[in-house]
N, C-alpha and C positions, 0 to 999 in steps of 0.2 A: 496579222491583226490577231484578235480576238474575237471573240463569240460575239453574234449581235444581241441587243439588248434583248429583244423580245426571246430567244432561246433561254439567255441568262434567268429571264423573269421567270419563266416556265421551267426548270429546273428548281429555283428557288424556291415556288409556290407546289410544286411536286415535294420537294424535301421538307417542304410546312406540311402538307399533309401527312408524309410519312413519319415526321416526327409526331404528330398528334396522334396518329393510329397508335405509335408505339408509346405514347404519353397516359393513353386509353388502356393499353393491354396492362403495363405497370401497375396502373392505378388498380385497374381488377385484381390482379395477382396480390397488391398490398392487401386490398380489402379480404381476400382471402386467407391471404397469412392472417391477419389479425383474429379473424375467425378461427381458424383451427388454433392458434395461441388461445383465444379466448376457451374454448372449449376443452382444449388440452387442463387450463389452468381450472377448471371447472371438475373435470374428472378427478382429478389430483385432489381437490380439497373433497368431493364424495369420498374417494377412498380413504383418505384421511382420516372423514368422520366414521367409515365403519370399520377401521381398525382402532378407534378411540372411543374413550366412553366417558362418560359425566354425571358428578354430582346434583341435582335439585334439592335444594333448600326444601324444609320441611312443609306440608301444605297447612299445617295446622300447629297449634303452641304444643300439642300435646303429639304429635307426630314424628318422625326422625327423617333424615337425610334418602332420596333414594337415587340408587345408581342404575344407570340409563347406559344404552349405547349411545355412543358420539352422534348416531343417523335417527334416533329416538324421536319420533313428532312432536310425546307429550314434554320432552326435556325445554322447549321454549317456552311451551305453557307455564310452566312451574317454575320459571325462573333459576337455570342451571347454568354454572357457573362455566368455567373453560374449559377443552379436552384435554383429558389427562390419559398418557400412557400406563402400562402396567405396572410401574413403579408408582405413578401418581395412584393407580388405583389403591395399591396397596398399603400407603400412607392415609388414604383416605378411611378403608377399612380401619387402620388403627386407631386414627381421629375418633372415628364414628361406627364401635362396635356394634351399635344397635342399627347399621344401615340397614336400608331394606333395597331389593331390587324390583326395577320396575316388569309390570306385569306383563306390559304388552311387548317390549324391546327383545326380555328376555336376556339381559347382559351376562347371565351365568353361564351362557352356551359358548358365548364370544370369549370367554374367559378360560373356558377349558372345564367348567364347575358343572358337577352335578346340581341336578333344580333344586334349591335350597327347600329343607326341611320345615312346613309351616307355611309355605307360598301356596294360593289357593291355586288349581290347575286353571290354564287358560281353557278357553271353550273351544280350540283345535286341538288340544291333547286332551283331552277326554274320549276315552275309550267306548264304544257303543259294544254291545254284545249280538 
């Protein structure tokens, strides 16, 4: 004949406890993978911003558009547009030949250009005797 009911019941309780343990382990692994996925997406977005540029609108009626690095903190303050790649920057330069470059994030370095003539030196770039 089959196993006694008490033995079968104990086996089922043991199985249920093991399944609960496995479910808890799986839930923890899912949370860890979701956190890793979110961090990877965040890092990709940071890297994308660091490799891109943004043109912000002039701050005054007499002002000129300003080119920023994509991760510049000032760009959000002054209503910057979408992230641009190198081709986008070249198009913006053609469209706005009087465009200025942000003195804080120094986008000319990211473009591989020398510091524009006429741009004032930032505090960190001033050499002391």
